[in-house]
N, C-alpha and C positions, 0 to 999 in steps of 0.2 A: 607454621608451627616451628618454634625454636626447639633445640634439643632439650631444653630444661622446662618446657611447659609442664606445669603440674608440680614441680619440685617444691616451689614456695608453699604450696598447699600443705605439704607434709609438716611444715613448721607450725601450723595452726591446729593440728589435730593429732589423734592417735592416743595410745594409752598403755603401752607396755614397756617396761624396763627390760632390756635384753642383755644377755651375756653370751659367752661362747656357746654356740649351738642352742641358744635360747630362742624360744618361739613365743608368739603372742598368746596371752591368756585372758585378756580383758579388753573389751571394746571401748571406744571413746566415751560413750554414755556411761558405762560402768566406771571408768576411771574418774570422770567428773563427779558421779554420785558418791563413789567411795571417798573421794578426797573432800567433798563438801559435807558429807553426813557421817563420815567415819564408820561406815558399815563394812562388815567382813566380806571378803571375796567368797563366792560360792563355787562348788564343784560344777554346777550347771553353767556358770559363766565361763569357767575354764573350757568346758566341752564346746560351748557355743562359739568361742573365739577360735578354738582349734578348727572347728568346722568352717568358719568364715575364712580362715587363713588357707586351708586346703582348697576350698572352692576358688579363692582368689588366684592361687597358683595355676589351677587348671584354666581359669578364665583368661588370665594374662597370656599363657601359652597358646590358647586357642586363638585369641586375637592376633598374636604374633604370626601364627601359621596362616591365618586368613588375610594378612596384610592390614589388620585393623590398628587402632590406636592403643597398643599394648602399654606404651609409656604412660599414658593418661590412666589406664586401668591400674597399673602398678602404683602410681601416685595416689589414686583414690583409695586403693586397698591399704597402702601403708599409712595414710592419714587416719584410717579407721582403727588400725590395730597397733600402731607403734606410738611411743610417747614423745616423739619430737615436738618441741614447743610446750610440753607439759613438765618434763623433768629431764634429767640427764639420761642418755640412752647408752647403755653398755652393750655394744654389739660387736662381736667378733665373728664375721662370716665364716662359715664352714670351709669354703674353698679359698679364702684370702690367706696367702702365705708369704707374699713379698713384703716390702717395706710398709705397706698400708694394711696391716693386719686388723686394726680396729677402726670402726666407722661410727664416730660419735655424732655426725651431722646427717641431716636428711639427704643432702646432695651425695655424700659418700655412700649411703645406703642404696640410693637409686642407681649409682654406678654398678654396685654389686648385683642388684636385682635385674636390671634391664640391659646391662652391658656398658662398659666404659667408653665405647665408641659412639654411643648415642646420647650421652649427656655431657654438658659442658664440664670441663675439668675432671672427666672420668678417668679411671685407672686402667692402664693397658691390660692388667691381669684379669680384669672382670669380663667374663664371657656372657654374663646374664643368667644368674641362677634361676630366676623365675621362668626363663625360656629355655632352660637346660642347654645353654650354649648354642642355641639355634635348633636343637632337636625337639624341643618342647616336652611338656608333661601332659598326660591326659588325666591323671588323678594323683591324689596324695591322701593316704589313709593313715590315721593315727591309731596306735594300739598302746594305750596307757597301761603301764605296769602298776603305777600308783599315783594318786593325786592327794597332796596334803594341803590343807588350807589352815592358816593361822592368822586370824585377824584380817588385815588388808594385804596379806601375802599368800600366794599360792605357788606350789612347786609341783610340777608334773614330770614324771619320768617314764620312758617307754621307747617305742620306736615310731617312726613314720616311714611309710613305704610310698615311693614315687613310682609311677609307671611311665616310661619313656614313650612319647608319641611316635617316635621313629622306629625303635627296635622292640618295644614292648617289654624291655627289661625292667625289673623291679628291684633296684638296690635298696636295702634297708639302711637307715641312718638312726643313730641314737638321738634322743631329744631330751632336753631338760627345759621345761618352761617355768618361768616364774613371773610373779607380779607383786 
């Protein structure tokens, strides 16, 4: 396996336009349906993709801790919930602070999610958000303050709480999701 196995898959799937601290709110099937039929995004779709994203983080971390193919799992999850290959992706990773603050390509997003040292052309600052810099996550729980849907756009704001697999700590982070 090369360091970038699965990254090309991201360019063929996904469905969410991201921004600073934005998280996915529509799966690939919903994206395709919405853009072909011009149907509005529903709150149920927002909740569904939030649940998928949270489960993917726990799965990726679990595979990492078990020595499994966490890179493939991250590529598969990203191709399901992100818009790479469908539209421009506005993605500013929470922890990206150096010269590569924005990640418009699938390859750059993978560097952030699984670590710059395990993907070709990865960034040194990337410790692997989906694997918590090697400590792992056991869960991610969303608590929405409000979800607004307007046509083919949805915005959700609230918090998401991660539980560290190593320490059990649960830091809260603000979220704002849109599609």
